[in-house]
C-alpha positions as CSV (number, residue, x, y, z in Angstrom):
1,X,12.0,51.8,36.8
2,X,10.3,48.6,37.8
3,X,10.2,45.9,35.2
4,X,6.5,45.2,34.2
5,X,7.3,41.5,33.8
6,X,8.3,41.2,37.4
7,X,5.3,43.1,38.7
8,X,2.8,41.1,40.8
9,X,-0.5,42.0,42.3
10,X,0.8,41.9,45.8
11,X,3.4,44.6,45.0
12,X,0.9,46.8,43.1
13,X,0.6,50.3,44.5
14,X,-2.5,50.4,46.8
15,X,-3.3,53.8,45.4
16,X,-3.6,52.4,41.9
17,X,-6.0,49.6,42.9
18,X,-6.0,45.9,42.0
19,X,-7.7,46.4,38.6
20,X,-5.2,48.9,37.4
21,X,-2.4,46.8,38.6
22,X,-3.7,43.8,36.7
23,X,-3.9,45.8,33.6
24,X,-0.4,47.0,34.1
25,X,0.8,43.4,34.6
26,X,-0.9,42.2,31.4
27,X,0.5,45.0,29.4
28,X,4.0,44.1,30.5
29,X,3.4,40.5,29.4
30,X,2.3,41.6,26.0
31,X,5.3,43.8,25.6
32,X,7.5,40.8,26.6
33,X,5.7,38.6,24.1
34,X,6.2,41.0,21.3
35,X,10.0,40.8,21.9
36,X,10.0,37.0,22.1
37,X,7.6,36.0,19.3
38,X,9.8,37.2,16.4
39,X,12.7,35.3,17.6
40,X,10.6,32.1,18.1
41,X,9.0,32.6,14.7
42,X,12.4,33.0,13.1
43,X,13.7,29.8,14.7
44,X,10.5,27.9,13.6
45,X,10.8,29.1,10.1
46,X,14.4,28.0,9.8
47,X,13.6,24.6,11.3
48,X,10.6,24.1,9.0
49,X,12.8,25.1,5.9
50,X,15.5,22.6,7.0
51,X,13.0,19.8,7.4
52,X,11.4,20.6,4.0
53,X,14.9,20.5,2.4
54,X,15.6,17.2,4.0
55,X,12.3,15.7,2.7
56,X,12.9,17.2,-0.7
57,X,16.4,15.6,-0.9
58,X,15.0,12.2,0.3
59,X,12.2,12.4,-2.3
60,X,14.7,13.2,-5.1
61,X,16.8,10.2,-3.9
62,X,13.8,7.9,-4.2
63,X,13.0,9.2,-7.7
64,X,16.6,8.8,-8.8
65,X,16.7,5.2,-7.5
66,X,13.5,4.3,-9.3
67,X,14.7,6.0,-12.5
68,X,17.9,3.9,-12.5
69,X,15.8,0.8,-11.9
70,X,13.5,1.3,-14.8
71,X,15.6,2.9,-17.5
72,X,16.9,-0.5,-18.5
73,X,13.3,-1.8,-18.9
74,X,12.1,1.2,-20.9
75,X,13.3,-0.1,-24.3
76,X,10.7,-2.9,-24.5
77,X,8.0,-1.9,-22.1
78,X,5.5,0.9,-22.7
79,X,4.7,0.7,-18.9
80,X,8.2,1.4,-17.9
81,X,8.3,4.4,-20.3
82,X,5.1,5.8,-18.7
83,X,6.5,5.2,-15.2
84,X,9.7,7.1,-16.1
85,X,7.7,10.0,-17.4
86,X,5.6,9.9,-14.2
87,X,8.8,10.1,-12.1
88,X,10.1,13.0,-14.1
89,X,6.8,14.9,-13.6
90,X,7.0,14.1,-9.8
91,X,10.5,15.6,-9.7
92,X,9.0,18.8,-11.2
93,X,6.3,18.8,-8.5
94,X,8.9,18.3,-5.8
95,X,11.3,21.1,-7.1
96,X,8.7,23.7,-7.8
97,X,9.1,25.6,-4.5
98,X,12.9,25.7,-4.9
99,X,12.8,26.8,-8.5
100,X,13.6,30.3,-9.6
101,X,10.4,32.3,-10.6
102,X,11.8,32.5,-14.1
103,X,11.7,28.8,-14.4
104,X,8.5,27.9,-12.5
105,X,6.5,27.7,-15.6
106,X,8.5,24.5,-16.4
107,X,7.7,22.9,-13.1
108,X,4.1,23.9,-13.3
109,X,3.9,22.3,-16.7
110,X,5.4,19.1,-15.3
111,X,3.0,19.1,-12.4
112,X,-0.1,19.3,-14.5
113,X,0.9,16.1,-16.4
114,X,0.7,13.9,-13.3
115,X,-2.9,12.8,-13.6
116,X,-2.6,12.1,-17.3
117,X,0.6,10.1,-16.8
118,X,-1.0,8.1,-13.9
119,X,-3.9,7.2,-16.3
120,X,-1.4,6.3,-19.0
121,X,0.6,4.1,-16.6
122,X,-2.6,2.3,-15.6
123,X,-3.5,1.6,-19.2
124,X,-0.1,0.4,-20.3
125,X,0.4,-1.7,-17.2
126,X,-3.0,-3.3,-16.7
127,X,-5.4,-2.8,-19.7
128,X,-6.2,-6.0,-21.6
129,X,-5.9,-4.1,-24.9
130,X,-4.6,-0.6,-25.3
131,X,-7.2,1.7,-27.0
132,X,-5.4,4.9,-27.9
133,X,-8.4,6.3,-29.8
134,X,-10.8,6.8,-26.9
135,X,-12.6,9.6,-25.0
136,X,-10.0,9.3,-22.2
137,X,-7.1,9.9,-24.6
138,X,-8.8,13.2,-25.5
139,X,-9.3,14.1,-21.8
140,X,-5.6,13.3,-21.0
141,X,-4.4,15.5,-23.9
142,X,-6.8,18.3,-22.9
143,X,-5.8,18.2,-19.2
144,X,-2.2,18.8,-20.2
145,X,-2.4,21.1,-23.3
146,X,-5.1,23.5,-22.0
147,X,-3.1,24.7,-18.9
148,X,0.1,24.8,-21.0
149,X,-1.6,27.0,-23.6
150,X,-3.5,29.2,-21.0
151,X,-0.2,29.8,-19.1
152,X,1.3,31.4,-22.1
153,X,-1.2,34.3,-21.7
154,X,-0.9,34.8,-18.0
155,X,-0.8,33.2,-14.6
156,X,-3.6,31.1,-13.2
157,X,-4.4,33.6,-10.5
158,X,-4.9,36.4,-13.1
159,X,-7.1,34.3,-15.4
160,X,-10.8,35.2,-15.6
161,X,-13.8,34.3,-17.8
162,X,-13.3,31.9,-20.6
163,X,-9.6,31.6,-20.2
164,X,-10.1,30.6,-16.6
165,X,-12.8,28.0,-17.4
166,X,-11.3,26.4,-20.5
167,X,-7.7,26.8,-19.5
168,X,-7.9,25.5,-15.9
169,X,-11.2,24.6,-14.5
170,X,-12.3,22.2,-17.2
171,X,-8.9,20.7,-17.2
172,X,-9.1,20.1,-13.5
173,X,-12.4,18.3,-14.0
174,X,-10.8,16.1,-16.6
175,X,-8.0,15.3,-14.2
176,X,-10.4,13.8,-11.7
177,X,-12.1,11.8,-14.4
178,X,-8.7,10.4,-15.5
179,X,-7.7,9.5,-12.0
180,X,-11.1,7.7,-11.5
181,X,-10.7,5.8,-14.8
182,X,-7.2,4.8,-13.7
183,X,-8.5,3.4,-10.4
184,X,-11.2,1.6,-12.3
185,X,-8.5,0.0,-14.6
186,X,-6.6,-1.2,-11.6
187,X,-9.6,-2.8,-10.0
188,X,-11.6,-3.9,-13.1
189,X,-9.6,-7.1,-13.9
190,X,-7.8,-7.8,-10.6
191,X,-9.5,-11.1,-10.0
192,X,-8.8,-12.4,-13.5
193,X,-5.2,-11.3,-13.7
194,X,-3.0,-14.3,-14.0
195,X,0.4,-12.7,-13.3
196,X,1.2,-12.7,-9.6
197,X,3.8,-9.9,-9.7
198,X,1.4,-7.8,-11.6
199,X,-1.4,-8.5,-9.1
200,X,0.9,-7.3,-6.3
201,X,1.8,-4.3,-8.4
202,X,-2.0,-3.4,-8.5
203,X,-2.2,-3.8,-4.7
204,X,0.5,-1.4,-3.8
205,X,2.5,0.6,-6.3
206,X,-0.2,2.1,-8.4
207,X,-2.6,2.4,-5.4
208,X,0.1,4.4,-3.6
209,X,0.8,6.5,-6.7
210,X,-3.0,7.0,-7.4
211,X,-3.9,8.0,-3.9
212,X,-1.0,10.5,-3.8
213,X,-2.0,12.0,-7.2
214,X,-5.7,12.2,-6.1
215,X,-4.8,13.8,-2.8
216,X,-2.5,16.3,-4.4
217,X,-5.0,17.2,-7.1
218,X,-7.8,17.7,-4.5
219,X,-5.6,19.9,-2.2
220,X,-4.2,22.1,-4.9
221,X,-7.3,22.5,-6.9
222,X,-9.1,23.5,-3.7
223,X,-6.5,26.1,-3.1
224,X,-5.0,24.7,0.1
225,X,-2.0,23.0,-1.5
226,X,0.4,25.6,-0.4
227,X,0.3,24.2,3.1
228,X,1.3,20.7,1.8
229,X,5.0,19.7,2.3
230,X,5.7,18.5,-1.3
231,X,8.9,16.7,-0.1
232,X,7.0,14.7,2.5
233,X,4.4,13.7,0.0
234,X,6.9,12.5,-2.6
235,X,9.1,10.9,0.0
236,X,6.4,8.7,1.5
237,X,5.1,7.6,-1.9
238,X,8.5,7.1,-3.3
239,X,9.8,5.1,-0.4
240,X,6.7,2.8,-0.6
241,X,7.2,2.2,-4.3
242,X,10.9,1.8,-4.1
243,X,10.8,-0.7,-1.2
244,X,8.4,-2.9,-3.2
245,X,9.9,-2.6,-6.7
246,X,13.5,-3.0,-5.7
247,X,12.8,-6.1,-3.7
248,X,13.2,-8.0,-6.9
249,X,9.9,-7.3,-8.5
250,X,10.7,-4.3,-10.8
251,X,10.5,-6.8,-13.7
252,X,6.7,-6.6,-13.5
253,X,6.8,-3.5,-15.7
254,X,9.3,-5.1,-18.0
255,X,6.8,-7.8,-19.1
256,X,5.0,-6.6,-22.2
257,X,1.4,-7.4,-22.6
258,X,1.1,-10.6,-24.5
259,X,-1.4,-11.0,-27.2
260,X,-3.7,-13.8,-26.3
261,X,-3.5,-16.9,-28.4
262,X,-1.0,-19.4,-29.6
263,X,2.7,-18.4,-30.0
264,X,2.9,-16.1,-26.9
265,X,5.9,-16.8,-24.8
266,X,4.8,-18.0,-21.3
267,X,5.3,-15.6,-18.5
268,X,6.6,-17.5,-15.5
269,X,4.9,-16.6,-12.2
270,X,6.6,-17.3,-8.9
271,X,4.2,-19.3,-6.8
272,X,5.6,-21.0,-3.7
273,X,4.4,-24.6,-3.2
274,X,2.9,-25.2,0.3
275,X,5.2,-27.3,2.4
276,X,2.5,-29.8,3.4
277,X,1.7,-30.7,-0.3
278,X,4.1,-32.9,-2.4
279,X,4.9,-31.4,-5.9
280,X,2.7,-32.8,-8.7
281,X,4.1,-34.8,-11.6
282,X,5.2,-32.6,-14.5
283,X,2.4,-31.9,-16.9
284,X,-0.3,-33.7,-14.8
285,X,-2.3,-30.6,-14.1
286,X,-1.9,-29.2,-17.6
287,X,-3.3,-32.4,-19.0
288,X,-6.2,-32.2,-16.6
289,X,-6.9,-28.6,-17.5
290,X,-7.0,-29.3,-21.2
291,X,-9.3,-32.3,-20.6
292,X,-11.8,-30.2,-18.7
293,X,-11.7,-27.5,-21.4
294,X,-11.9,-30.1,-24.2
295,X,-15.1,-31.3,-22.5
296,X,-16.6,-27.8,-23.1
297,X,-16.3,-26.4,-19.5
298,X,-15.4,-23.1,-21.0
299,X,-19.1,-22.7,-22.2
300,X,-20.2,-22.3,-18.6
301,X,-21.9,-18.9,-18.1
302,X,-20.3,-16.6,-15.5
303,X,-17.3,-18.8,-15.5
304,X,-14.7,-17.6,-13.0
305,X,-11.2,-18.6,-12.1
306,X,-12.4,-19.8,-8.7
307,X,-15.0,-22.1,-10.4
308,X,-12.3,-23.5,-12.7
309,X,-10.0,-24.2,-9.9
310,X,-12.7,-26.1,-8.0
311,X,-13.4,-28.1,-11.1
312,X,-9.8,-29.3,-11.6
313,X,-9.2,-29.6,-7.9
314,X,-6.4,-27.0,-7.5
315,X,-6.0,-24.0,-5.4
316,X,-6.9,-20.7,-7.1
317,X,-3.3,-19.5,-7.1
318,X,-2.0,-22.7,-8.6
319,X,-4.6,-22.6,-11.3
320,X,-3.7,-19.0,-12.1
321,X,0.0,-19.9,-12.4
322,X,-0.8,-23.0,-14.5
323,X,-2.7,-21.0,-17.2
324,X,0.0,-18.3,-17.1
325,X,3.0,-20.5,-17.3
326,X,1.9,-23.3,-19.7
327,X,-0.4,-21.3,-22.1
328,X,1.1,-17.8,-21.9
329,X,-2.1,-16.0,-21.0
330,X,-2.0,-13.0,-18.6
331,X,-5.7,-12.7,-18.1
332,X,-8.3,-15.3,-17.4
333,X,-11.0,-13.7,-19.5
334,X,-8.7,-13.6,-22.5
335,X,-8.1,-17.4,-22.1
336,X,-11.8,-18.2,-21.9
337,X,-12.8,-15.9,-24.7
338,X,-10.1,-17.4,-27.0
339,X,-11.6,-20.9,-26.5
340,X,-15.1,-19.7,-27.0
341,X,-14.2,-17.7,-30.2
342,X,-12.4,-20.6,-31.7
343,X,-15.5,-22.8,-31.3
344,X,-17.6,-19.9,-32.7
345,X,-15.5,-19.5,-35.7
346,X,-15.8,-23.3,-36.4
347,X,-19.5,-23.2,-36.1
348,X,-20.0,-20.1,-38.1
349,X,-18.2,-21.9,-41.0
350,X,-19.9,-25.2,-40.7
351,X,-23.4,-24.2,-39.6
352,X,-24.4,-21.5,-42.1
353,X,-28.1,-21.8,-41.1
354,X,-27.6,-21.5,-37.3
355,X,-28.4,-18.0,-36.0
356,X,-25.4,-16.1,-34.6
357,X,-27.4,-15.4,-31.4
358,X,-27.8,-19.2,-30.8
359,X,-24.1,-19.8,-31.2
360,X,-23.2,-17.0,-28.8
361,X,-25.6,-18.3,-26.2
362,X,-24.4,-21.9,-26.6
363,X,-20.7,-21.1,-26.0
364,X,-21.4,-19.1,-22.8
365,X,-22.1,-15.5,-23.7
366,X,-25.1,-13.8,-22.2
367,X,-25.8,-11.4,-25.0
368,X,-25.1,-10.9,-28.7
369,X,-23.3,-7.6,-28.0
370,X,-20.8,-9.2,-25.6
371,X,-20.1,-12.0,-28.1
372,X,-19.7,-9.5,-31.0
373,X,-17.2,-7.4,-29.0
374,X,-15.1,-10.4,-27.9
375,X,-15.2,-11.8,-31.5
376,X,-14.0,-8.5,-33.0
377,X,-11.3,-8.0,-30.3
378,X,-9.8,-11.4,-31.2
379,X,-10.4,-11.7,-34.9
380,X,-10.6,-8.1,-36.1
381,X,-14.0,-8.4,-37.7
382,X,-17.6,-9.2,-36.8
383,X,-19.1,-12.7,-36.8
384,X,-21.3,-12.0,-39.8
385,X,-18.3,-10.8,-41.8
386,X,-16.4,-14.0,-40.8
387,X,-19.3,-16.3,-41.8
388,X,-19.7,-14.5,-45.1
389,X,-15.9,-14.7,-45.9
390,X,-15.7,-18.3,-45.0
391,X,-18.7,-19.3,-47.1
392,X,-17.4,-17.3,-50.1
393,X,-14.0,-19.0,-49.8
394,X,-15.4,-22.5,-49.4
395,X,-17.9,-22.2,-52.3
396,X,-21.5,-23.4,-52.3
397,X,-22.2,-26.7,-50.7
398,X,-19.0,-27.0,-48.7
399,X,-18.2,-26.2,-45.1
400,X,-14.6,-26.5,-44.1
401,X,-13.8,-27.7,-40.6
402,X,-11.9,-25.8,-38.1
403,X,-10.1,-27.8,-35.4
404,X,-9.8,-26.2,-32.0
405,X,-6.1,-26.5,-31.4
406,X,-6.2,-24.7,-28.1
407,X,-7.7,-27.6,-26.1
């Protein structure tokens, strides 16, 4: 019998006709494809599985390297502890497809913590002052605990009604809010950050982690995450983070947030000196900075680091390093607020009849609310309470002085 594959129109039986011969030819091709396609599909499946295993192994290697680098810093750094937890959750996300069905509940529970851990990492690494009692803390806890609890009563795909909404859908909404707030924390005080390694950390490490978490959350919450190669995602993000941190900058997480004010140990920032400029005499710029601030330049409204750098005649990066290395401040706004509040405390004690609003405007604040907030952050109580306490301690008719020792 003639093979349909080898049939051509020129050899078709004239009695059959050209149309019938064409149909016979196409039928033979389809039969041939039906024999070839399973073999091709089998080879493609094996190749895809091999590539996924390679990416998974590479991703796990990146996670292991980062864990080893940060375990030594975790004792003294909340940010390092948060990053270690983030890496462990990433390992759970990576291993989920390879995990036995009996243990996939564990990897799913690890996966769901990624947005909350990203938010926690942003707060511990970059927030000026950690505020554990906030609405975002509640969102983080809910986004983790709600799916954990709902999973005890059945799978996500089987959930309906209230269990689906409160167990997963509401938690997914909170995940996006946490990721958005984490990005805001990264960008909010970027320009006022005085620690150069931490500025670079903002630029790369957490942006890579944040974009990855956001992308994964979008894909999986939209139901198309099954087509995502988890190993590829973790490998790319892990390689970028490892390449940056292991280049000698992993100590950026090891530096605890310093409390603004006197007594904080200076955090040395590595700032290369341009080759065309000779090094300045030791202490010269520090004296110049203190002289400018002693003249009251900190009272300038909308004062920025760039404005101060122009005032003292230094490049912005040198001004940043000067404040950080000599005074121990990690944030420019903290430095300016400390100087302003020191003067406010002095005037509240020595000028009992001057309205608090006048004092706030005189020292550079645009509103009473911003002054009250900064005053309470630094002193722990309101300007009115401070004035009342000082007057009660000094007694009638006396007004103790308060030298500004920061300038």
